[in-house]
C-alpha positions as CSV (number, residue, x, y, z in Angstrom):
1,M,-44.6,-11.0,20.3
2,E,-42.9,-13.8,18.2
3,I,-42.6,-11.4,15.4
4,A,-41.2,-8.3,17.5
5,K,-38.2,-11.0,18.4
6,Q,-37.6,-12.1,15.1
7,L,-37.5,-8.1,13.6
8,L,-35.3,-7.1,16.8
9,C,-33.0,-10.3,15.8
10,L,-32.8,-9.3,12.3
11,T,-32.2,-5.5,13.2
12,V,-29.2,-6.3,15.5
13,V,-27.8,-8.8,12.7
14,A,-28.4,-5.9,9.8
15,W,-26.6,-3.5,12.0
16,C,-23.7,-5.5,12.6
17,V,-23.0,-6.4,9.0
18,V,-23.1,-2.6,7.9
19,N,-20.8,-1.8,10.9
20,V,-18.3,-4.4,10.6
21,S,-18.0,-4.9,7.1
22,G,-17.9,-1.9,5.2
23,K,-16.1,0.8,7.4
24,Y,-12.7,2.2,6.8
25,R,-9.9,1.9,9.2
26,P,-6.4,3.0,8.1
27,E,-4.7,0.5,10.0
28,D,-6.2,-2.3,7.7
29,C,-5.2,-0.3,4.5
30,E,-1.3,-0.1,5.4
31,A,-0.3,-0.9,1.8
32,C,-2.1,1.5,0.1
33,V,-1.2,4.5,2.8
34,N,2.5,3.3,2.3
35,F,2.1,3.0,-1.6
36,I,0.5,6.6,-1.7
37,K,3.7,8.1,0.6
38,A,6.1,6.5,-1.5
39,F,5.0,8.0,-4.4
40,D,4.3,11.5,-3.1
41,E,7.8,11.5,-2.1
42,T,8.6,11.5,-5.8
43,V,6.6,14.3,-6.7
44,S,8.5,17.6,-7.3
45,D,6.8,21.0,-6.1
46,T,6.2,21.8,-9.8
47,T,5.0,18.4,-10.9
48,R,2.2,18.6,-8.2
49,K,0.7,21.9,-9.8
50,S,-0.8,20.0,-12.9
51,M,-2.7,16.9,-12.3
52,D,-1.8,15.5,-15.9
53,S,1.8,15.7,-14.8
54,I,1.1,13.6,-11.7
55,K,-0.7,11.4,-13.4
56,T,2.4,10.5,-15.8
57,E,4.4,10.1,-12.7
58,L,1.8,7.9,-11.2
59,M,2.1,5.7,-14.6
60,D,5.8,5.8,-14.5
61,F,6.1,4.9,-11.0
62,C,3.6,2.1,-11.4
63,G,5.3,0.7,-14.3
64,G,8.8,0.9,-12.6
65,T,7.6,-0.4,-9.1
66,K,9.3,-3.9,-8.0
67,V,7.5,-4.0,-4.8
68,K,4.4,-6.9,-5.3
69,E,1.9,-5.2,-2.8
70,Y,2.5,-1.6,-4.9
71,E,2.1,-3.6,-8.7
72,R,-1.5,-4.8,-7.2
73,I,-2.4,-1.3,-6.0
74,C,-1.4,0.1,-9.4
75,Y,-3.5,-2.5,-11.2
76,Y,-6.5,-1.4,-9.2
77,I,-6.0,2.0,-9.5
78,G,-5.5,2.0,-13.1
79,G,-1.7,2.4,-13.2
80,L,-0.9,-0.2,-15.3
81,K,-1.5,-0.9,-18.8
82,T,-3.3,-4.1,-18.2
83,S,-5.4,-2.5,-15.5
84,A,-9.6,-3.0,-16.1
85,T,-10.2,0.3,-14.4
86,G,-9.0,3.6,-13.8
87,M,-9.2,5.8,-10.7
88,L,-6.1,7.5,-11.1
89,N,-7.9,10.8,-10.6
90,E,-8.9,10.1,-7.4
91,I,-4.9,10.0,-6.3
92,T,-4.0,13.0,-8.5
93,R,-6.3,15.5,-7.6
94,P,-5.6,15.4,-3.9
95,L,-2.0,15.2,-4.1
96,T,-2.3,18.7,-5.9
97,F,-3.2,20.3,-2.7
98,N,-1.2,17.9,-0.5
99,K,-4.0,15.7,1.0
100,P,-2.9,12.9,3.3
101,A,-2.5,9.6,2.4
102,E,-4.8,8.2,4.7
103,K,-7.6,10.2,3.2
104,I,-6.9,9.8,0.0
105,C,-6.8,5.9,0.7
106,E,-10.6,6.5,2.2
107,T,-11.8,7.6,-0.8
108,L,-10.0,4.8,-3.0
109,H,-11.8,2.2,-0.2
110,K,-15.2,3.9,-0.6
111,K,-14.6,3.3,-4.5
112,D,-13.3,-0.1,-4.5
113,A,-12.7,-2.1,-1.1
114,Q,-9.9,-4.1,-2.9
115,I,-7.4,-1.8,-2.3
116,C,-7.2,-2.1,1.3
117,E,-7.4,-6.0,1.0
118,V,-3.5,-6.1,-0.2
119,K,-1.4,-6.9,2.7
120,I,2.1,-6.2,3.3
121,K,4.3,-9.3,3.3
122,K,6.3,-9.7,6.3
123,K,9.8,-9.8,5.5
124,M,11.7,-13.0,7.1
125,N,14.4,-12.7,9.2
126,L,16.9,-14.9,7.6
127,A,19.4,-14.5,10.5
128,E,17.1,-16.1,13.1
129,V,15.0,-18.9,11.1
130,D,16.3,-22.5,10.5
131,L,16.0,-22.7,6.6
132,K,15.5,-26.6,7.1
133,K,12.2,-26.1,8.9
134,L,11.0,-23.7,6.0
135,R,8.7,-25.0,3.3
136,V,9.6,-25.3,-0.4
137,K,7.2,-22.5,-1.2
138,Q,8.9,-20.0,1.3
139,L,12.1,-21.0,0.4
140,K,11.3,-20.2,-3.3
141,E,9.9,-17.0,-1.9
142,I,13.1,-15.7,-0.6
143,L,14.7,-16.6,-4.1
144,S,12.1,-14.9,-5.9
145,D,12.7,-11.5,-3.5
146,W,16.2,-11.8,-4.7
147,D,15.0,-11.8,-8.3
148,R,17.0,-15.2,-8.7
149,S,13.8,-17.6,-8.9
150,D,15.9,-19.1,-11.6
151,A,18.7,-19.9,-9.4
152,C,17.0,-23.3,-8.6
153,K,15.3,-24.3,-12.0
154,G,16.9,-28.1,-11.3
155,C,16.0,-28.6,-7.6
156,A,13.8,-31.4,-6.9
157,E,14.2,-31.6,-3.3
158,K,13.8,-29.2,-0.6
159,S,17.8,-29.9,0.5
160,D,18.4,-28.1,-2.8
161,F,16.5,-24.9,-2.0
162,V,18.2,-25.1,1.2
163,R,21.4,-25.4,-0.2
164,T,20.8,-22.6,-2.9
165,V,19.6,-20.2,-0.5
166,E,22.4,-20.7,1.3
167,E,25.1,-20.0,-1.1
168,L,23.2,-16.9,-2.4
169,M,22.7,-15.4,1.0
170,P,26.2,-13.7,1.4
171,K,25.5,-11.8,-1.7
172,Y,21.6,-10.9,-1.3
173,D,21.5,-10.5,2.8
174,P,25.1,-10.5,4.0
175,A,24.1,-9.0,7.5
176,A,22.1,-12.0,8.1
177,Y,25.0,-14.3,6.7
178,K,27.3,-12.9,9.1
179,L,24.8,-13.3,11.8
180,R,24.2,-16.7,10.8
181,Q,28.3,-17.2,10.9
182,Q,28.5,-15.9,14.0
183,K,26.0,-18.3,15.7
184,Q,27.7,-21.6,14.0
185,E,30.6,-20.5,15.4
186,L,29.2,-20.3,19.1
């Protein structure tokens, strides 16, 4: 009787591990789906006829992307020169016959689950947030998103970062700047 209980318990645990860990869900692979859709929009009908030309365009797309999430996906699929692996054919072949992005990502997930571990960073609403309550790391991320990491090289304190973000906001996020000005007037 004791052995039967142990076997039953072991079977339930094994079933849970198999069903929870490796299952593909498109909503968990949002960055991959967005990447495939963004790339698919750039592919012309004449290019779509040849896997080699799609592969060339994919390498160019990966080389020119500035989105951090897309750079990581490019690294995982082999779209960058520094990539250790190469799964470009898993993308180029299905694109020749217009396979949906969700299905392409499902295939990629089967080959390398890291593809779906890339998460899209939520953009901070600078109009609503109190910059003085943010962490220095978050303030550095704002400057990095604006490609202005160098703007605060000599900053020693959090107040320096807050001041720099406030000074650069009119140029890089004018809508948020205007909303913040309107709130201050009230």
